[in-house]
N, C-alpha and C positions, 0 to 999 in steps of 0.2 A: 910571783906566787904560782902562776900556772906552771912554769918550768919546774919549780921545786916539787910541786905535787906530782907532775908527770914523772920526774926522776925517781920518785918513791913508789911509782906504780899506782898512784891514785887516779881514778877516772875523774875528769873535770868536765863540768857542764856550767857554762856561764849563762847568766840570766839578765836580760834587758829589763829596765825599770818598767813598771806598769804605767799607764797613762797618768798624767797630772793635769787636772782640770784648771789649774792656775796658770798653765803654760799655753800660749796661743800656738796651736798646731801648725798653722800656715806661715808663721813668722820665720823668715829665713835665718834669723839670729836665735832661734829657739835652742837654748843651751842643752835641753834634754836630748834633742836630736843629735847634737855633737857627741854627747856621752854615749848614746846608743850606737852611733857609728864606730866609736872607739871600741866598744865591747864586741861588736860584730867583727871588726878587723882583728882583734886579739884572738877571737875564736878561730877565724879562718887561718891566720898565720901559725897558730899553734895546733891546728887540727884537733880541736876539742869540740864537744857538743855545745849547742846554743839553744836555750829556750827563749824564744823571742816573744815575750808577752806584750811588748809594745806593738809589734806587728799584728798580733792576734786581735787586738782591739781596733785595728786600723779602719775597719768599716764604719766605726762610730765617730771618728775624730771631727768630721765636718759638722756634726750635729751634737752640740754640747748637751742639749736636753736629753737626747737618747743616751749619750755617754754617762750622764749622771745617774741614770737608772741602774747602771751596772757597777756603780761605785758606792762603797760604804762610807768612804771619806774622800777628801779631795784627790788623793793619790793611792787609794787602796781599793781594789776590786772587791765586790761582794764575795 
């Protein structure tokens, strides 16, 4: 899809998912982190923009109580 959009002159910005309170951040098998790594890689390989919302919330991940204050739902920021 990225290539098709770029071929048509469409500017592409990929977006990582927002945090998900149901996912354990420190777990090395965290599926969300694998998905985020994939999005970052696609953005880099295709030289397109990246809005990294997962990283933007990074300062909160170790404190679930603080993270929850920024979330309207389990995986949607306020």
